[in-house]
N, C-alpha and C positions, 0 to 999 in steps of 0.2 A: 691607184693607178701606177705607182712606182713599182709595185710587185711584178707587174707585167713586163717591165723593162730592166729587171735586176741584173741580167747578164751583159748589158751594154755598158761599156766603160766610156771612152770618149766617142763622140759622134761628130763626124766631119760633114761640113756643108759648104756649098758653093757661096761665093761672095754675094749673090743675090739674096741670101737669107739673113743678112745682118739686120740689126734693129731689135725689136722687142722679142723676137723668137728666142734669142740667146737667154734672156732673163726668164721667159716662159718655160723653157726646157729645164732650167735649173730649179725654178720655184715649184712647178707643178709635177714634172716628171723625174726630178732629181738626176738629170743627165747633163753632162758637160758638153756643150756644143762648141766645137772649134771651127772657125770660119777659115777656109783655104782661099786666100786671095792672090790675085796676080799682082806683080809689081808694076808700077806705072811705066817702066821702060820696056816691057815686053811687047813685041809686035808679032802678029800672026799666031799660029798654033804652037803652044808650048805645053808640054806635059807637066801638070801641077802635082806636087807630092800628095799622096793619099787619094787624089781624085781618080787616078787611073784604076784603082781597085774597084771603085763603084762602077765605072764605065765598063770594065772588063766583066764584072758580074752581070750587068744588064745585057751585055752582048751574049753571054752564055745562056741567060734565061730566054732571050728572044730567039735563039736557035730552036727552041721547042715551039712548034707551031701553035700549040694550044695556049701558050703564054703570050703570043704576039698580040692577041686581043683579049679583052676582058669578057670571057664567056662564063665564068664561074658565078653561081648564084650565092654561094656562101663563102665566108672567109676560110673556113676549114678546108673546103674543097680547093680553093686557090693555094692555100698553104701546102696541101698535099701535092699539088702539081709542081710547086717550087722545089719541094723535097725530091720529087721524081726527077726533075730536070737536073738538079745538082748531083743526084746519084749517078745519072748518065755521064756527067762531066767527070766526076771522080773515077768512075769505072774506066773511062777512056784513058785517063791519066795513069791509073794503075797498070793497065795493059801496056801502054806505051813505055813506062819505066821498066816493066818486067822484060819486055822484048829487047830493050836496049842493053840490059844486063846480060842476057843469056842467049 
């Protein structure tokens, strides 16, 4: 099972995932799970470190209509759709940076 996750280094999770999941990830998957918590003094919406990366990725993926719902029958098909969606994101970024330069 650890061979499937060999490229993941630290994994960040929301404060709701505390508890036995941290030990399970370390023992079974050989992954270090770091919990990103809010401090007690925070009120309202506050951008938490590392959490915005996941939120931004989810927003990019949901822009692809096919990924907005779970239509795929196989995980390989779903994985291909994620690659396709992220290829679209990267292509837009490359075009935008090239047009800004020249």
